[in-house]
C-alpha positions as CSV (number, residue, x, y, z in Angstrom):
1,M,83.7,65.0,89.7
2,K,87.3,66.1,89.3
3,K,89.0,67.6,92.4
4,A,92.5,68.9,93.4
5,V,94.7,69.6,96.3
6,F,97.1,72.4,95.7
7,V,99.9,72.5,98.2
8,D,102.8,74.9,98.8
9,L,106.0,73.2,99.8
10,D,108.3,75.3,102.0
11,G,106.7,76.2,105.2
12,T,103.6,74.1,104.3
13,L,104.0,70.6,103.2
14,L,107.6,70.2,104.1
15,T,109.1,70.4,107.6
16,T,111.6,73.1,108.5
17,D,114.4,70.7,107.5
18,K,112.7,70.1,104.2
19,R,111.3,66.6,104.7
20,L,108.0,65.2,103.7
21,S,106.7,63.5,106.9
22,P,105.2,60.0,106.7
23,R,101.9,61.4,108.0
24,N,101.7,64.1,105.3
25,R,102.6,61.5,102.6
26,R,99.8,59.2,103.8
27,A,97.3,62.0,103.7
28,L,98.2,62.9,100.1
29,E,98.0,59.3,99.2
30,R,94.5,59.0,100.6
31,A,93.5,62.2,98.9
32,H,94.7,60.8,95.6
33,S,92.8,57.6,96.2
34,L,89.7,59.5,96.8
35,G,90.1,61.3,93.4
36,F,92.1,64.4,94.1
37,E,94.8,65.5,91.9
38,I,97.9,66.3,94.0
39,I,99.6,69.5,92.7
40,P,102.6,71.2,94.3
41,A,102.4,75.0,94.0
42,T,105.8,76.5,94.7
43,G,108.2,79.3,94.0
44,R,110.8,76.6,93.1
45,L,111.7,75.4,89.6
46,W,110.5,71.9,88.8
47,E,114.1,70.7,89.2
48,G,114.3,72.4,92.5
49,I,111.4,70.4,94.0
50,P,112.8,67.7,96.4
51,E,113.1,64.4,94.7
52,E,110.8,62.7,97.2
53,I,108.0,65.0,96.0
54,R,108.8,64.6,92.3
55,A,109.0,60.9,92.7
56,L,105.5,60.5,94.1
57,P,103.6,58.4,91.6
58,F,100.5,60.6,91.7
59,V,102.3,64.0,91.1
60,R,102.1,64.8,87.3
61,F,101.5,68.6,87.3
62,A,103.0,71.4,89.3
63,V,102.6,75.1,89.6
64,T,106.2,76.3,89.6
65,V,108.1,79.6,89.9
66,N,105.1,81.2,91.7
67,G,102.9,80.6,88.6
68,A,105.3,81.7,86.0
69,E,105.3,78.1,84.8
70,V,102.7,75.3,84.9
71,Y,104.6,72.1,84.4
72,D,103.6,68.7,83.0
73,A,106.1,66.2,84.5
74,E,104.8,63.2,82.3
75,A,105.3,65.2,79.1
76,R,108.4,66.9,80.4
77,R,107.3,70.4,79.3
78,P,105.6,73.5,80.5
79,L,102.0,73.9,79.7
80,V,102.3,77.7,80.0
81,R,104.8,80.3,80.9
82,R,104.1,83.9,82.0
83,E,107.4,85.7,81.9
84,L,109.0,89.2,82.3
85,S,110.5,90.5,79.0
86,A,114.3,90.6,79.1
87,D,114.3,94.4,78.8
88,R,111.9,94.6,81.8
89,A,114.0,92.2,83.9
90,V,117.2,94.2,83.2
91,E,115.3,97.4,84.4
92,I,114.3,95.6,87.6
93,L,117.8,94.3,88.2
94,R,119.1,97.8,88.0
95,I,116.7,98.7,90.9
96,L,117.7,95.7,92.9
97,R,121.4,96.8,92.8
98,G,120.3,99.6,95.1
99,Y,119.8,97.2,97.9
100,D,122.3,95.3,100.1
101,G,121.4,91.9,99.0
102,V,122.3,89.1,96.5
103,F,120.0,88.3,93.6
104,N,119.5,85.7,90.9
105,C,117.1,85.0,88.1
106,Y,115.2,81.9,86.7
107,A,115.1,81.8,82.9
108,G,114.5,78.9,80.6
109,G,113.9,76.5,83.4
110,W,117.3,77.1,85.1
111,G,119.0,79.6,87.5
112,Y,121.7,82.2,87.0
113,M,123.6,84.4,89.4
114,E,126.5,86.7,89.2
115,R,129.7,84.9,90.3
116,Q,130.5,87.4,93.1
117,M,127.0,87.1,94.5
118,F,127.1,83.3,94.2
119,E,130.2,83.3,96.3
120,A,128.7,85.8,98.8
121,A,125.4,83.9,99.1
122,P,126.2,82.2,102.5
123,D,126.4,85.7,104.0
124,Y,122.8,86.6,102.8
125,V,120.6,83.5,102.4
126,L,119.2,82.8,105.8
127,E,117.7,79.4,105.0
128,P,120.4,76.7,104.5
129,A,118.1,74.6,102.3
130,F,117.7,77.5,99.8
131,L,121.5,78.0,99.9
132,A,121.9,74.3,98.8
133,I,119.3,75.0,95.9
134,I,121.3,78.1,94.8
135,R,124.5,75.9,94.7
136,K,122.6,73.2,92.8
137,L,120.5,75.2,90.4
138,C,122.3,78.5,89.8
139,I,125.0,78.9,87.1
140,P,127.5,81.5,88.0
141,V,127.9,84.2,85.2
142,G,129.5,87.6,84.8
143,N,127.2,90.7,84.6
144,L,123.6,89.3,85.0
145,E,122.0,92.1,82.9
146,A,124.5,91.4,80.0
147,Y,123.9,87.7,80.2
148,I,120.1,88.0,80.1
149,R,120.2,90.3,77.0
150,C,122.5,87.9,75.2
151,Q,120.9,84.6,76.2
152,F,117.1,85.1,76.8
153,A,114.1,86.9,75.4
154,A,112.2,86.5,78.7
155,V,112.8,85.8,82.5
156,Q,110.6,83.7,84.7
157,K,111.5,85.2,88.1
158,L,114.0,87.6,89.8
159,Q,114.8,86.9,93.4
160,I,116.8,88.9,96.0
161,F,117.9,87.6,99.4
162,F,118.6,89.9,102.4
163,N,120.4,89.1,105.8
164,D,118.6,92.1,107.3
165,L,114.9,91.4,107.9
166,E,114.1,95.0,108.5
167,L,115.6,95.9,105.1
168,N,113.6,92.9,103.6
169,G,110.4,94.3,104.8
170,A,111.2,97.8,103.7
171,A,112.3,96.6,100.2
172,Y,109.0,94.6,100.0
173,R,107.0,97.7,100.5
174,Q,109.1,99.8,98.2
175,L,109.2,97.3,95.3
176,R,105.4,96.8,95.4
177,S,105.1,100.5,94.9
178,L,107.9,100.9,92.4
179,L,106.8,97.8,90.3
180,P,103.0,97.9,90.0
181,D,103.2,95.8,86.7
182,T,104.8,92.9,88.5
183,S,104.0,90.5,91.3
184,V,106.2,91.0,94.3
185,S,106.1,88.3,97.1
186,S,108.0,86.3,99.6
187,S,108.3,82.6,100.2
188,I,111.0,82.3,102.9
189,R,112.6,84.5,105.5
190,G,114.7,87.2,103.9
191,N,113.8,86.8,100.3
192,L,111.7,88.7,97.7
193,E,110.5,87.2,94.4
194,I,109.5,89.3,91.4
195,T,107.5,87.8,88.5
196,H,105.1,88.9,85.7
197,A,101.9,90.4,87.1
198,L,99.9,87.3,86.0
199,A,102.7,84.9,87.3
200,N,101.2,84.0,90.6
201,K,100.0,80.8,92.2
202,G,96.3,81.7,91.9
203,E,96.5,82.3,88.1
204,G,98.6,79.2,87.7
205,A,95.9,77.1,89.6
206,R,93.2,78.8,87.5
207,F,94.9,77.9,84.2
208,L,95.7,74.3,85.3
209,C,92.2,73.6,86.6
210,G,90.7,75.0,83.3
211,H,93.0,72.5,81.5
212,L,92.0,69.6,83.7
213,G,88.4,70.5,84.0
214,I,88.3,71.1,87.7
215,D,85.9,73.6,89.2
216,R,87.4,76.0,91.8
217,E,84.8,74.8,94.3
218,N,86.5,71.5,94.2
219,V,89.9,72.8,95.1
220,I,91.6,72.7,98.5
221,A,94.8,74.8,98.7
222,F,97.4,75.1,101.5
223,G,99.9,77.9,102.0
224,D,102.0,79.9,104.4
225,G,103.7,82.7,102.5
226,S,102.7,86.0,100.8
227,N,103.4,84.2,97.5
228,D,100.5,81.8,98.4
229,A,97.9,84.5,99.0
230,S,96.6,84.6,95.4
231,L,96.1,80.8,95.5
232,L,94.3,80.9,98.9
233,R,92.0,83.7,97.7
234,W,91.1,81.7,94.5
235,A,90.6,78.2,95.9
236,G,87.1,77.0,96.9
237,T,88.6,75.8,100.3
238,S,91.8,77.6,101.5
239,V,93.9,76.7,104.5
240,A,96.7,78.7,106.0
241,M,99.3,77.1,108.3
242,K,99.7,78.2,111.9
243,N,103.1,79.6,110.9
244,A,101.7,81.6,108.0
245,A,102.6,85.1,107.1
246,P,99.8,87.8,107.7
247,E,98.9,88.0,103.9
248,A,98.4,84.2,103.8
249,R,96.2,84.2,106.9
250,Q,94.1,87.0,105.7
251,A,93.5,85.3,102.3
252,A,92.6,81.9,103.8
253,G,89.2,80.7,105.0
254,K,90.6,78.2,107.5
255,T,93.8,77.5,109.4
256,T,95.6,74.3,110.5
257,L,98.7,73.4,112.6
258,S,102.1,74.4,111.5
259,N,104.3,72.7,108.8
260,D,106.3,71.0,111.6
261,E,103.1,69.7,113.2
262,D,101.9,68.0,109.9
263,G,99.2,70.6,109.5
264,V,98.4,69.5,105.9
265,A,97.6,66.0,107.2
266,E,95.7,67.4,110.2
267,Y,93.4,69.2,108.0
268,L,92.9,66.5,105.4
269,E,92.3,63.8,107.9
270,K,89.4,65.8,109.4
271,F,88.1,66.8,106.0
272,F,87.9,63.2,104.9
């Protein structure tokens, strides 16, 4: 019987300072030894996943970019992509320009950001680890809309960062209403992520489990953000962290300790 553990990274498996704790690693190793596929499910690109996660010998597949891509690390290729058309991405970027924030896009497996916003990012990105990811994975360009039209037929994700959490919350509500044909979610403080309507972690997990022959009843999923809610609703066993956002808590059947208290390991140890 094939089984899987889908686990979000930021705010779930990783500590606040973005480390994989020894206890969480041991729990994943034990799960793998008992026949579970261990599958990161993240808003990050594959290249943005910490090396200590990508280097785990039992991690072959990942649901990345909130489900816009399901990646096979052994074959070094995506199994599926669900993307916004370039035209739709440009329309959405024009809406995002109405907010006081900095935005970027993921396309073709890499990140792109207007040069002025790249330089202003430290004033808007509230999570230092994500500022480091922007510095590592975003190529500064001129006008982002023009660059997308010239270089890409489709975009995996648009992302905007706010330094005002009230504005972040208001924009979340507004964009969900303005963009009913997309998936709007959040993974960290002060950000919003916009993807194709079918690009969510639940759909990514559904596709991968179909590919691997795993029934949803044999899936355990962990998450903390609104971008994890679709995965938590779909999985046979769903677990929200103590630090989870309300949407994730409502979607999950169970709860565990926070990411800084090794909540993933706490649940898996009791489960086994």
